[in-house]
TORLUMTOR-155814 format. One line per 2 residues: number of its first residue (from 1); for each residue x, y, z of N, C-alpha, C. Coordinates in Angstrom, 3 decimals, decimal comma. Example, Ala and Ser with C-alpha at 12.3 -4.5 7.8 and 13.67 -1.06 7.14 Angstrom:
TORLUMTOR-155814
1) 13,190/-5,690/7,800/12,300/-4,500/7,800/13,200/-3,300/7,800  12,850/-2,250/7,080/13,670/-1,060/7,140/12,900/0,030/7,870 $
***
This chain:
TORLUMTOR-155814
1) 58,321/73,831/82,273/57,167/73,385/81,511/57,616/73,034/80,097  57,136/71,916/79,604/57,473/71,492/78,253/56,774/72,395/77,236 $
3) 57,385/72,523/76,094/56,782/73,341/75,048/55,868/72,483/74,178  55,025/73,145/73,439/54,086/72,462/72,555/54,859/71,842/71,396 $
5) 54,440/70,660/70,983/55,061/69,957/69,868/53,969/69,420/68,958  54,323/69,158/67,726/53,376/68,554/66,791/53,564/67,045/66,678 $
7) 54,506/66,480/67,422/54,755/65,045/67,392/53,701/64,334/68,253  52,781/63,595/67,626/51,697/62,988/68,410/52,182/61,957/69,427 $
9) 53,273/61,258/69,153/53,776/60,284/70,121/54,364/61,016/71,332  55,060/62,119/71,097/55,594/62,908/72,208/54,463/63,492/73,049 $
11) 53,395/63,963/72,392/52,243/64,475/73,127/51,608/63,370/73,965  51,500/62,193/73,382/50,941/61,061/74,121/51,797/60,729/75,329 $
13) 53,098/60,688/75,133/53,994/60,392/76,254/53,805/61,409/77,376  53,643/62,673/77,020/53,405/63,707/78,040/52,096/63,455/78,777 $
15) 51,034/63,177/78,031/49,739/62,977/78,696/49,763/61,716/79,555  50,438/60,672/79,090/50,509/59,439/79,864/51,317/59,666/81,145 $
17) 52,403/60,421/81,068/53,216/60,709/82,255/52,413/61,515/83,280  51,601/62,450/82,792/50,752/63,235/83,694/49,756/62,317/84,395 $
19) 49,074/61,479/83,626/48,093/60,562/84,213/48,759/59,619/85,208  49,935/59,128/84,863/50,644/58,222/85,772/50,968/58,924/87,086 $
21) 51,436/60,152/87,012/51,773/60,912/88,219/50,530/61,110/89,093  49,407/61,457/88,463/48,180/61,685/89,235/47,665/60,372/89,818 $
23) 47,675/59,303/89,036/47,229/57,999/89,546/48,092/57,578/90,725  49,386/57,844/90,661/50,278/57,503/91,775/49,914/58,277/93,043 $
25) 49,265/59,418/92,894/48,862/60,217/94,047/47,506/59,851/94,625  46,836/58,867/94,027/45,524/58,422/94,527/45,750/57,387/95,626 $
27) 45,078/57,585/96,744/45,160/56,645/97,869/43,996/55,661/97,810  44,196/54,427/98,279/43,131/53,416/98,198/41,792/53,882/98,766 $
29) 41,810/54,670/99,826/40,554/55,122/100,425/39,843/56,167/99,564  40,475/56,623/98,480/39,867/57,615/97,590/39,196/56,993/96,360 $
31) 39,287/55,688/96,201/38,802/55,045/94,985/37,300/55,200/94,750  36,523/55,380/95,794/35,074/55,502/95,636/34,601/56,951/95,601 $
33) 35,519/57,911/95,592/35,132/59,319/95,532/34,547/59,663/94,158  33,587/60,577/94,111/33,067/61,035/92,817/34,109/61,894/92,111 $
35) 33,993/61,979/90,798/34,905/62,801/89,999/34,090/63,820/89,199  34,734/64,814/88,615/34,025/65,735/87,722/33,442/65,040/86,491 $
37) 33,946/63,876/86,153/33,349/63,041/85,105/32,194/62,312/85,798  31,034/62,918/85,779/29,939/62,573/86,690/29,483/61,114/86,645 $
39) 29,729/60,420/85,573/29,301/59,022/85,489/30,251/58,066/86,205  31,462/58,525/86,501/32,488/57,631/87,036/33,077/58,149/88,328 $
41) 33,345/57,206/89,244/34,107/57,554/90,435/35,595/57,367/90,118  36,443/57,583/91,112/37,889/57,500/90,900/38,283/56,131/90,360 $
43) 37,750/55,080/90,963/38,061/53,709/90,520/37,706/53,519/89,038  36,540/53,970/88,640/36,089/53,792/87,259/36,972/54,569/86,275 $
45) 37,395/55,762/86,644/38,276/56,536/85,758/39,606/55,812/85,587  40,176/55,342/86,697/41,451/54,607/86,612/41,279/53,350/85,762 $
47) 40,205/52,610/86,000/39,965/51,388/85,219/39,786/51,700/83,736  39,112/52,787/83,432/38,941/53,208/82,035/40,301/53,497/81,388 $
49) 41,122/54,275/82,054/42,418/54,637/81,468/43,290/53,410/81,235  43,388/52,562/82,223/44,231/51,365/82,077/43,633/50,410/81,048 $
51) 42,354/50,121/81,185/41,714/49,174/80,270/41,760/49,625/78,823  41,563/50,921/78,591/41,598/51,421/77,212/42,993/51,330/76,619 $
53) 44,026/51,544/77,424/45,394/51,354/76,915/45,552/49,922/76,397  45,137/48,952/77,204/45,252/47,552/76,788/44,417/47,287/75,534 $
55) 43,196/47,820/75,505/42,310/47,596/74,364/42,890/48,211/73,087  43,291/49,481/73,147/43,809/50,137/71,950/45,103/49,489/71,469 $
57) 45,979/49,131/72,389/47,233/48,478/71,985/46,933/47,176/71,247  46,061/46,367/71,797/45,719/45,093/71,151/45,021/45,325/69,816 $
59) 44,082/46,253/69,787/43,337/46,517/68,550/44,241/47,035/67,447  45,148/47,939/67,778/46,064/48,471/66,766/47,018/47,402/66,247 $
61) 47,244/46,370/67,038/48,091/45,259/66,595/47,288/44,175/65,883  45,981/44,388/65,746/45,147/43,418/65,046/44,720/42,241/65,897 $
63) 44,919/42,329/67,204/44,524/41,251/68,107/43,049/41,411/68,453  42,372/40,303/68,650/40,955/40,382/69,017/40,825/40,418/70,540 $
65) 39,764/41,082/70,974/39,501/41,212/72,404/38,067/40,780/72,650  37,871/39,979/73,681/36,536/39,535/74,048/35,854/40,658/74,831 $
67) 35,011/41,421/74,147/34,357/42,557/74,778/33,249/42,121/75,741  32,862/40,836/75,725/31,833/40,365/76,646/32,422/39,968/77,999 $
69) 33,727/39,810/78,065/34,374/39,446/79,322/34,379/40,642/80,273  34,139/40,360/81,532/34,166/41,426/82,540/35,605/41,905/82,709 $
71) 35,837/43,207/82,602/37,201/43,701/82,766/37,651/43,591/84,222  38,939/43,420/84,434/39,432/43,358/85,812/39,362/44,731/86,479 $
73) 39,446/44,736/87,802/39,512/45,976/88,559/40,987/46,365/88,674  41,464/47,095/87,664/42,870/47,491/87,636/43,236/48,391/88,811 $
75) 42,263/49,117/89,348/42,524/50,063/90,432/42,729/49,366/91,782  42,394/48,089/91,866/42,425/47,390/93,145/43,832/47,101/93,653 $
77) 44,794/46,946/92,762/46,121/46,523/93,194/47,202/47,268/92,425  47,806/48,244/93,044/48,901/49,034/92,484/48,557/49,624/91,113 $
79) 47,539/50,472/91,069/47,126/51,033/89,783/48,200/51,879/89,104  49,066/52,514/89,872/50,115/53,337/89,256/51,067/52,468/88,441 $
81) 51,468/51,342/88,985/52,373/50,445/88,261/51,665/49,806/87,075  50,397/49,431/87,256/49,638/48,830/86,156/49,463/49,841/85,031 $
83) 49,135/51,089/85,395/49,000/52,136/84,386/50,333/52,364/83,672  51,425/52,418/84,421/52,742/52,653/83,815/53,058/51,582/82,775 $
85) 52,778/50,328/83,095/53,016/49,248/82,141/52,124/49,347/80,917  50,856/49,688/81,132/49,918/49,819/80,020/50,303/50,991/79,123 $
87) 50,709/52,100/79,728/51,108/53,279/78,959/52,389/53,011/78,172  53,323/52,316/78,785/54,565/51,971/78,085/54,265/51,105/76,862 $
89) 53,371/50,157/77,017/52,992/49,292/75,896/52,295/50,096/74,808  51,433/51,025/75,206/50,741/51,864/74,224/51,742/52,700/73,439 $
91) 52,741/53,241/74,112/53,758/54,032/73,419/54,560/53,167/72,439  54,830/51,928/72,807/55,513/51,009/71,881/54,679/50,823/70,621 $
93) 53,371/50,653/70,810/52,482/50,455/69,660/52,491/51,690/68,770  52,389/52,885/69,371/52,383/54,111/68,562/53,643/54,245/67,731 $
95) 54,734/53,644/68,174/56,008/53,752/67,449/56,202/52,648/66,409  55,299/51,691/66,342/55,438/50,587/65,388/55,234/51,090/63,959 $
97) 56,050/50,589/63,024/55,872/50,988/61,622/54,472/50,632/61,119  53,863/51,555/60,412/52,566/51,322/59,797/51,369/51,499/60,707 $
99) 51,592/51,754/61,995/50,458/51,837/62,921/49,510/52,979/62,564  50,036/54,064/62,021/49,177/55,205/61,704/48,296/54,952/60,473 $
101) 48,489/53,815/59,823/47,635/53,439/58,695/46,448/52,583/59,145  46,369/52,298/60,430/45,330/51,399/60,944/44,127/52,166/61,482 $
103) 43,057/51,431/61,715/41,815/51,971/62,265/41,412/51,106/63,448  40,811/51,737/64,463/40,374/51,023/65,666/38,880/51,217/65,825 $
105) 38,200/50,148/66,169/36,769/50,222/66,462/36,608/50,726/67,895  35,800/51,767/68,055/35,557/52,350/69,378/34,058/52,446/69,616 $
107) 33,689/52,935/70,782/32,269/53,101/71,109/31,576/54,106/70,202  32,353/55,015/69,605/31,769/56,009/68,695/31,993/55,639/67,233 $
109) 32,440/54,417/66,983/32,664/53,959/65,619/34,141/53,808/65,308  34,460/53,463/64,050/35,859/53,282/63,676/36,598/54,621/63,662 $
111) 37,807/54,609/64,226/38,616/55,831/64,283/39,995/55,518/63,723  40,446/56,282/62,720/41,803/56,103/62,201/42,835/56,431/63,283 $
113) 43,933/55,699/63,270/44,972/55,883/64,284/45,447/57,324/64,425  45,631/58,101/63,327/46,076/59,481/63,515/45,085/60,352/64,296 $
115) 43,800/60,020/64,237/42,802/60,741/65,018/42,776/60,194/66,441  42,850/58,866/66,555/42,806/58,216/67,858/43,941/58,688/68,759 $
117) 45,133/58,855/68,234/46,258/59,224/69,088/46,015/60,585/69,744  45,446/61,524/69,011/45,129/62,820/69,602/43,994/62,731/70,604 $
119) 42,963/61,971/70,253/41,829/61,816/71,166/42,261/61,122/72,457  43,115/60,116/72,341/43,541/59,358/73,516/44,495/60,183/74,374 $
121) 45,307/61,003/73,750/46,156/61,945/74,486/45,265/62,863/75,322  44,250/63,416/74,696/43,316/64,290/75,388/42,607/63,551/76,513 $
123) 42,150/62,336/76,246/41,415/61,566/77,247/42,266/61,351/78,495  43,527/61,023/78,304/44,414/60,820/79,448/44,593/62,110/80,238 $
125) 44,766/63,223/79,542/44,949/64,506/80,217/43,687/64,912/80,973  42,535/64,819/80,337/41,287/65,242/80,983/40,945/64,331/82,160 $
127) 41,133/63,038/81,997/40,832/62,148/83,118/41,863/62,291/84,237  43,092/62,646/83,916/44,058/62,966/84,973/43,554/64,180/85,756 $
129) 43,003/65,154/85,026/42,433/66,326/85,687/41,268/65,908/86,581  40,392/65,022/86,077/39,277/64,514/86,891/39,796/63,905/88,192 $
131) 40,818/63,070/88,062/41,371/62,401/89,245/42,031/63,392/90,196  42,751/64,352/89,650/43,402/65,352/90,490/42,361/66,130/91,288 $
133) 41,318/66,565/90,618/40,257/67,324/91,306/39,579/66,465/92,372  39,291/65,225/92,041/38,567/64,352/92,969/39,386/64,011/94,206 $
135) 40,701/63,959/94,053/41,548/63,491/95,158/42,359/64,612/95,811  42,051/65,851/95,469/42,704/66,978/96,120/44,117/67,259/95,655 $
137) 44,474/66,780/94,469/45,797/67,053/93,915/45,745/68,337/93,084  46,903/68,874/92,787/46,998/70,079/91,960/46,449/69,758/90,571 $
139) 45,501/70,581/90,086/44,913/70,332/88,773/45,558/71,167/87,675  46,609/71,875/87,989/47,388/72,616/86,991/48,457/71,649/86,484 $
141) 48,084/70,825/85,526/48,882/69,662/85,124/49,894/69,957/84,021  49,475/70,633/82,982/50,342/70,976/81,850/49,567/71,973/80,987 $
143) 49,661/73,271/81,312/48,868/74,268/80,590/49,111/74,273/79,079  50,352/74,067/78,657/50,643/74,058/77,221/49,914/72,918/76,517 $
145) 49,994/71,733/77,086/49,329/70,571/76,489/47,811/70,744/76,532  47,293/71,246/77,635/45,843/71,466/77,735/45,373/72,472/76,688 $
147) 46,141/73,524/76,485/45,784/74,506/75,459/45,796/73,900/74,071  46,784/73,070/73,797/46,865/72,420/72,492/45,695/71,453/72,289 $
149) 45,342/70,698/73,323/44,216/69,768/73,215/42,910/70,541/73,016  42,749/71,649/73,720/41,547/72,463/73,573/41,437/73,011/72,154 $
151) 42,534/73,492/71,611/42,527/73,979/70,224/42,133/72,868/69,254  42,665/71,659/69,465/42,353/70,521/68,601/40,867/70,184/68,680 $
153) 40,337/70,107/69,898/38,944/69,700/70,071/37,958/70,728/69,544  38,312/71,984/69,621/37,419/73,029/69,110/37,228/72,915/67,595 $
155) 38,119/72,209/66,926/38,031/72,037/65,474/37,292/70,764/65,089  36,887/69,966/66,083/36,246/68,682/65,809/34,766/68,740/66,176 $
157) 33,931/68,071/65,400/32,532/67,947/65,821/32,441/66,860/66,902  32,119/67,252/68,115/32,049/66,290/69,212/30,616/65,820/69,416 $
159) 30,401/64,510/69,539/29,057/64,022/69,842/28,703/64,404/71,283  27,690/65,258/71,426/27,327/65,786/72,741/25,866/65,486/73,061 $
161) 25,573/65,500/74,357/24,195/65,370/74,805/23,890/64,003/75,377  22,621/63,753/75,582/22,145/62,506/76,178/22,615/61,298/75,370 $
163) 23,282/60,363/76,038/23,759/59,150/75,397/25,029/59,313/74,586  25,539/60,528/74,456/26,768/60,790/73,700/27,962/60,800/74,655 $
165) 29,170/60,637/74,123/30,345/60,620/74,993/30,625/61,944/75,715  30,122/63,052/75,182/30,429/64,352/75,774/29,153/65,094/76,139 $
167) 29,209/65,788/77,271/28,113/66,665/77,661/28,311/68,009/76,974  27,297/68,846/77,074/27,404/70,191/76,522/28,497/70,957/77,264 $
169) 29,172/71,841/76,561/30,217/72,666/77,173/29,613/73,468/78,329  30,387/73,623/79,376/29,956/74,338/80,564/30,647/75,699/80,640 $
171) 30,058/76,645/81,353/30,700/77,953/81,487/32,016/77,843/82,244  32,938/78,685/81,836/34,254/78,702/82,476/34,856/80,085/82,283 $
173) 35,373/80,688/83,341/36,012/81,994/83,179/37,183/81,904/82,199  37,279/82,841/81,269/38,345/82,773/80,265/39,750/82,951/80,837 $
175) 39,856/83,460/82,060/41,182/83,687/82,637/41,633/82,553/83,554  40,905/81,434/83,555/41,298/80,301/84,384/42,314/79,443/83,645 $
177) 42,909/78,493/84,343/43,946/77,658/83,732/43,378/76,854/82,567  44,215/76,570/81,561/43,743/75,838/80,377/43,138/74,468/80,700 $
179) 43,633/73,798/81,734/43,073/72,490/82,090/41,600/72,621/82,452  41,240/73,679/83,176/39,837/73,882/83,550/39,010/74,290/82,336 $
181) 39,590/75,086/81,449/38,879/75,446/80,227/38,596/74,205/79,383  39,581/73,322/79,283/39,418/72,071/78,544/38,327/71,216/79,182 $
183) 38,377/71,066/80,499/37,383/70,259/81,197/35,979/70,828/80,988  35,838/72,135/81,074/34,529/72,768/80,880/34,051/72,564/79,442 $
185) 34,955/72,673/78,473/34,588/72,469/77,091/34,049/71,052/76,875  34,559/70,108/77,644/34,121/68,718/77,524/32,952/68,379/78,438 $
187) 32,365/69,412/79,076/31,138/69,197/79,821/31,250/69,097/81,316  32,423/69,341/81,868/32,570/69,268/83,312/32,310/70,627/83,949 $
189) 31,731/70,609/85,121/31,576/71,834/85,905/32,900/72,097/86,605  33,420/73,290/86,409/34,716/73,617/87,019/34,537/74,656/88,091 $
***
């Protein structure tokens, strides 16, 4: 198991590798299964992860994106390879000089890159957990990283409730794996 680090790019690489491994374990017949992220099925979670990598990479580089265009179904054709390419590009962007001085427009408003990198690391880890649970894969993904993400999120005011990105925290036994504690904190039933 990897140890905890304060390097946000290294943390991102870990979360992206976890998501890639889980996406590679999804079979085409599982794409319509529900996930613990109750609004999205497996296909939607995969499309979110891949599409957001492309969006954030372009936005951090100052490129414009037509948000009115219908996004492609990234999950339809080799999602593991598509995710791997998108994640590799995102990591290149995180390593570009000056990138941490930029801000990205998101659904919750403008987010500075130093905040976005942590949030996106968490998003990849939590959605990998969603996919693992939905498709019968091991959900013990990286306890150290999950614990670090949980500590980070507990210090942030999260928009919760109806119409917000996060549901209210759900009950979770304190002796369960950190990935489940993180998922419950973000509103998933574990």
